[in-house]
C-alpha positions in Angstrom: -3.5 -36.5 -15.9 -5.9 -33.6 -15.9 -6.9 -33.9 -12.7 -3.7 -33.7 -11.0 -3.3 -30.4 -13.1 -7.0 -29.1 -11.8 -6.7 -29.7 -8.5 -2.5 -27.9 -8.7 -4.4 -25.2 -10.5 -6.8 -24.8 -7.8 -4.9 -25.0 -4.9 -2.3 -22.3 -6.6 -5.8 -20.0 -6.8 -6.7 -20.6 -3.1 -3.5 -19.4 -2.1 -3.3 -16.6 -4.7 -6.6 -15.2 -3.2 -5.4 -16.1 0.7 -2.2 -13.8 0.2 -4.2 -11.0 -2.1 -6.8 -10.8 1.0 -4.1 -11.1 3.7 -2.1 -8.3 2.0 -4.6 -6.3 1.5 -5.7 -6.7 5.2 -2.1 -6.1 6.4 -1.6 -2.9 4.8 -5.0 -1.8 5.7 -3.7 -1.9 9.4 -0.8 -0.7 8.3 -2.4 2.7 7.0 -4.9 2.7 9.6 -2.1 2.1 12.5 -0.1 4.9 11.0 -3.2 7.3 11.0 -3.5 6.8 14.5 0.7 7.3 14.8 -0.2 10.8 13.3 -2.9 11.7 15.2 -0.9 11.1 18.5 1.8 12.6 17.9 0.8 15.6 16.0 -2.8 15.8 18.0 -4.7 16.9 14.9 -8.2 15.4 13.8 -7.1 16.8 10.7 -3.9 15.1 10.2 -5.6 11.7 10.8 -8.5 12.3 8.2 -6.1 13.2 5.4 -4.0 10.6 5.8 -7.0 8.4 5.8 -8.4 10.0 2.9 -5.0 10.0 1.2 -4.3 6.3 0.7 -7.6 5.3 -1.1 -7.7 7.9 -3.3 -4.3 7.4 -3.9 -5.0 3.9 -5.5 -7.7 5.2 -7.5 -5.9 7.5 -8.9 -2.6 5.7 -10.0 -5.1 2.6 -11.0 -5.3 3.3 -14.7 -1.9 4.3 -15.2 -0.5 0.9 -13.3 -2.3 -1.7 -15.1 -0.7 -1.6 -18.5 2.7 -0.5 -16.9 2.1 -4.1 -15.1 0.9 -5.9 -18.4 3.5 -4.6 -20.7 6.5 -5.1 -18.4 8.1 -8.0 -16.4 6.4 -8.8 -13.8 9.6 -9.5 -11.7 10.7 -6.4 -13.0 7.5 -4.5 -11.8 7.7 -6.0 -8.2 11.2 -5.2 -7.8 10.4 -1.1 -9.0 7.4 -0.9 -6.9 8.9 -2.4 -3.6 11.9 -0.3 -4.3 9.5 3.1 -4.8 7.8 2.1 -1.8 10.8 1.5 0.9 12.3 4.9 -0.9 9.0 6.8 -0.4 8.8 5.5 3.4 12.3 6.8 4.2 11.2 9.9 2.7 8.4 10.1 4.9 10.4 8.9 8.4 13.0 11.7 7.3 10.3 14.7 6.8 7.9 13.6 9.2 9.4 15.9 12.1 8.6 19.1 9.7 5.5 17.7 8.8 4.2 17.3 12.5 5.2 21.1 12.9 3.6 22.7 9.9 0.2 20.6 10.8 0.2 22.3 14.3 0.2 24.9 12.6 -2.7 24.6 11.3 
């Protein structure tokens, strides 16, 4: 019986690691692609560099805050709230992008 549990645990661990790698890779590609779209639309290397710098800095800045939140609340609720915030942020970015590109062109 222990062997069955160990095999299932090992399989689950492999799947978790693979899904984490693919998720991070996809997120990085999306962020980089978004930066290139910003470069194409604005023609400003400054906006391209800022968009590539902001994402990792925000991740590092929010990491100490997010860890305790994830540990103290239900995982399902944390995932739903974080995905909702991500979707709302992308919608706001999509709405404000034309105004942002005009401001960047002025720089």
